[in-house]
N, C-alpha and C positions, 0 to 999 in steps of 0.2 A: 411779400414777406410772410414767412410762416408765423403761427401763433407763438412758437417758442422764441423766435427772434424778437417778438414784440413784448416778451416778459420784461417787466420793469425792475425786478429784483429776484434774488434767489434766497429762500428762507431755509435756515439751518436749525434743527432741533437737536439739542445736546442732552443725552441721557448719562448722568453721572457728573458730579461737580467735585471730584477728588483732585489729585495732583495734576493729572493730564487734562481733565475737564476744565480746570481753572486756567491752564496754559492755553488751551484752545480758545476759550472765551477771551483771554487777554490778547491773543494775536488777532482774532477777528475784529476786536474793538480797536486796538492800537494801530493795526495795519489796514484799516477799512479802506482808506484812499488807495493804497498800493494794490490791494486785492481788486478793487473796482477797476483800476487801470488794466489789470491782467485779464479780468473776465469780461469787462465792458459794461456791467451793471452792478449795483450794490449786492454784496453777499452779507445778509444780516441774520442775527440770532432771532428766531421766533419764540424760543422758549428753552428753559433748562430744567430738567426734571431730576430730582434727587430726594432721598428719604429725609434729609436734613436741609431745609432751606432757610434756617434761622442763623446758623453759625456764620460769622464774618470770615470770608475766605480772602479778604484783602484785595478784591477786585471790584471795580465800579460797574456793577450790572444793575440795570433797571429792575427793581424788586417785582414789578408786574410780570417779568419774564419767568420768574421762578414758580415751579409747581411740583407737587408730589404725584401728579396724575400722568404717568408715562403714556398710557393709551390715548389720553386726550391730546398730548403733544404729537404723537404719531399721526392721529386722525386729523389734526388741524390742517385745513386746506392750504394754509400759508407755509407749512413745513414741506419743503421740496426735497431736502436731504436729511436723513436721520443719522446721528453720530452716537454710537454705543461705546461708552467708556467706563462701564462698571466692572468689567472683568468677570472671570469665572464662567461656569457653564449655564447655570440658571440663577436668576431669571433672564440673563443676557440673551440666551437663545430664543426665549419666548418673545422678547422685544424685537430682535432682528427678524424673526419669522413674521411677526405682525407687520413690520415695515415693508418687507419684501412682498408680502401678500397684498399689500395696498399699492404695490408698484412704485415704492419710494426707494431710491438708491440709498445704500448704507455705507458708512465709513466706520471701521472698528480697529482698535489696537489689540484685540483680544486673541492672543496666540493660542491659548488653551482651547477656546471655542472653535477656532479654525482647525486645530490639530485633531480634535475629537469629532466635530460635526461639520467640518468643512465641505465634504462632498455634497451633503444635503443642501447647504447654503449656496454653494456654487451653482448647483442645478436649479435652485429656485431663482437666483438672479438671472440665469440664462433663460429660464422659462418665461420670465416676465420682461426680458430684454432690457434689463437695467444694470447699473454698475454696482459692484461690491468692492470698495477700496479698503486695503489693509496694509498700506505701506508701513505704518507704525508698529505692526505686529512683530517685526524682526528688525533688530538693530536701531531702535529708537529713531533718531533723526537721520540715519544713513539711508540714502535712496536705493537700497539693494533690491527691493521688490520691483520697482520700475525698471531698474537696470536689467534684471533678469526677464521680466515680462515683455519689455519692448526693446531695450537697447541691445540685447543679445538674441533677439528673435530670429536672426538669420544664421545663428551658429548653434552647434550642438555642445552643450555644457558637458564636460567630461568628468569634472571633479569639483567638489565644494569643500573648503576647509574653513570653519568659522569659529572665532571667539565671539560667542553670542550671548554670554551672560556676564554682565559687568560685576556682579557680586563675587562670583567665583574668580574672575580675573583679578579683582582688587585683592582678594585674600592671597592668591598665589604670588602676586606682585609684592605685597607687603612681607610675606614670609621670605621671599627671595632677597629682600633688602637687608635682613638681619636674622639672627637666631631667635625667632619669635614663634611661639606655639600656635597651632591651628586655632585652638579655642580662644586665645588672646586676640588674634586678628579678627575673628568673627565678632567678638565683643566690641572691638574698635570700629568695625564696619557698621555695627548696629548703632553705636553712638553717633557716627558720622552720617547716618541716614542712608547708607549704601546697602544695608541688609535689613530684611524684615525681622520682626520679633521672633517669628518662626522661619528661619532661612532654609529649611529643608528642601523646598522646591528648587532653589538655586544651587545649593552646595551638593545635592545628590544628582544633579544633571537633568532633572525632569523639565525644567524651563527650557534648557538647550534642546532637548528632544522635541518639544512642541515646535520650536522654531525650525529645527532641521526638517521636520515633516513638511512644513510649509515650503521650504526651499527645494526639497526633493520634488514636490508637486510642480513647482515652477520650472525647475531645471530639466527635469526628465519626462514631464508629461504623464506622470503616473500617480495614482493615489497610493498612499502608504499607510498601513495600520501602525499606530503608535506603538503597539505591543511588539512590532517587528524591529524596532530600533533598539539595538543594544545600548543600555544606558548605565553609566557608572559615574559616580561623583568624585569629589576631591577630598573627602573626609579622611582618607588614609594617608595622604601626602604628608611627609615630615620634612624637617629642615635637613636631615641627613640626605634625603633623596634630592632636594634642591641643590645642595652643595655638591653631591656626586655628579649630578647632571652638568653643573658648571664645569667641573674638572674634565668631563668628556666633551665639552663644547656644545652642550644642549641647554635648552630652556624648557620648563614644564608648563603647559597650558591645558586648560579644559577645552577640547575641540569637539565641535560637531563635524563629522566627516561623512561625505557621501561620494561614491565613485561609481561611474557608469562603465560597464564592460559589455560591448556589443557581441552577440552571437557566441558566447563562451560556454554555455551549458551543453550537456550531452545532446540535447535536441536542437541545438543551434539557436537558442533563445538568448536574449540579453539578461543581465542581472545587475543588481545594485548593492553596493555595500552601504549600510546605514548604521552609524554608531556614534555614541557620545561617550568620551572617557578622557582621563588625563593622558596627555600625549607629550613625549619628548620630541622637540623640533630643533634643528640646527640653529645656533645663535645668529647665523647670517640670514635666516629666513625673515622676511618682512613681518611675519606674525609674531616673531620673538620679541620685537620691540614695542608691541602693543601692551601697555601697562595700565594699572589702575582700573577705573570703571569704563574705559574705552572698549569698544567692540571693533572687530574687523572681519571681513569675509573675503577669502582668497578664492577666486573662481578660475577655473582652467577651461578654456574653450578649444574646440578642435582647430579653429582657424585664428581666433583672436589671441590664443595663448593665455598667458598669465595676466590677471588683473586683480586689484584689491580695492574694496570699498572700506573706508575707515571713518569712525566718528563716535560721538557720544551715543551709547546704546540705551540710555535711560535718562530720566529727568523730565521735569514738567515741560519746559519750553522746547528742548530738542525733540522730544516725542510729539509734542503738540504741533511742531512745525511740519512733521510728516503727515499728521492728521489733516492739517489745513491744506497741505499740498494735494491730498486726495479730494478734499472739498472743492478746491479750485478746478481740478481736472474734471470732476463730475459736473460742476456748474457750467463749464465750457461745453460739455457734451449735451447737457440739457438745453442750452441755448440753440444748438444746431440739430436737435433731435437725433443725437448719435449715441444714445444709451446702449450699453452692451457691445460697443464697437470692438473692444478688446476683451476676450474671454478672461474671467478671473484668474485662471491658471495659465494664461498665454496660449495654450493649445486648444483647438476646437474640441468640444466634448466628444464628438464621434471618433476622434483620433487619439483620445486618451485611453490607455489600457494598462491593466496591472502588469507589473514586471516583478520577477522573482527577486526577493530580498535574500542576499547570501547569508546563510546562518553564520553566526560568529565563529563557530568551530572551524569553518572553512577559510577564514581570513588569514592572509599571510602578511607578516611584517617582521621587523626586528623588535627585540625586547630588551628592556632593562629589568634585571632581576636582582633583588637584594635579599641575601640570606643572613640569618643569625646562627652561626655555627660554633662548635667547640674549637678552640685554638689548638688543634692537634695535627700531627703530620698526616698527610695523605687525604685530608678532607677535600681539598680542591680537586684532586684527581678523582675522588669518588663522585663529586658533583659533576665533573666533566664527563665521567663515564655514564652516569644516568642520563644526562642530556644527550650524549651521543647515541645511546640506545633508542632515543626517540627522534633521531634525525635532526638534532639541534647542535649547531657548532658555535663555539665561543669566539667572539671578535676581540673583546677586551676584558680585563679583570682589574678590580681596584679593591684593596683591603684597607679598612678603616681601623682606628684605634680600638683597643679592647674595651668591651662593655663589662658591666657587673656580672659576676658569676663565671668569669673566664671565657665568655663568648665574644666573638668578633663579627662585625658586619662585613660581609663579603659581597661585593657588587660585580655583576657580570653583564656585559652587553653581548647579545647574540647576533649572529647573522639572521637573515630572514628565515622564519620557520612558520609552520602552521599552528594556529591557535589550539586546536585539539591536542596536538603533540605537546605543546608547552604545558597545558593544563594537566595532562596525564603525568608528565615528568615532575611537575611541582608537587603533585599528590604523593608520588614516591619519595621525593626528597623530604617533604614535610614529615612523612612517616618514619624516616630513617636518620636524617642528618640535621635538619634545621627546624627552628621555630617557623611559624607561618610565613612563607616567603612573600615579598612585595613584588608586584608586577606592574610595569608601566610600558605601554606600547610606544614604539618609535616610528615616526613618519619622516621620510627623507624629502 
């Protein structure tokens, strides 16, 4: 029997005793017997490091396990797995680097760290032949990372559509329920604990872009620069847009979208669309019914077809469940000396290669356009004429009630068109006929 199989316990060191850290400690303590049955030996907390170890978090943790010395926790020979739950880039990266350099597997929920420094961390884990678990970095308690890394390992992912930010989804859901302003719903979300005091990362799409970068890596076997992901938030969405979408049979969601197209460039290379923005989707789409703080990721495989993973995308215990799932997987690998069995990004490193990210100007889709125009004869024909000059055809038109100043909202749904043509046409229309137009992209 190997020395690993002779191990009597697996020690876990937790860095960060915030919302998720408390959840992880709670699960490891409350489900200790269940986890032992799954791993074969006890999985125990060896220490918890945090800047504040005096505030009562409401969990029954032996006070001797608490420390402010992160490095001592990492270096402790009883710590077999290091769990990073402080978030942000630094000092989180410093701690993860330190753990990996000591050949200790790491579990993290830190999507920003992986989106910005993932390549370096993946390489370090592979170099030391150890595991790097990050199931909780996308979708909270949803097992989407494991689904893509192992469950779909035999298929080529063709497209990813994700509602991957609960705050933005909660805001749009609440606005859809009634005539409530964006600012009022944000304030409500903050009071309910669904939005941070500064919600900008969530409502401006940055958080979703971090998560989409991780999913692209897993789905397409290619690194992606965060700067190459077109990112737009939900701050400009109004009740008028939500109501008009309903009348056309659509729902508005903030989606992270990635699409793989093989051999389509002039040189015969593949390319990827990578974008985050408010999107109109048909009411019958399974994503349209995902409301509140729930997340969902719709995957399209070449052979498996359509599938969706749905669940709570945030929260102490749902996210902690994903973290503990990684801990259990790594503990099992430690016992049989199988660290690094599955590459962090599913693909072997020598077969991962950069793929062109299609510029947003080259993307083709249908569009929802809302104009505020003077209520005079011939305005619609002038709009249609400008759009036609840029190879944009109209599918549907909706005119709303008159606004102050004699202007009327005019809503247009286009057939598929190229983004650069739409943007050029809107500049012309804005300069001649309309206040600043509103644009929402449509995915069928």
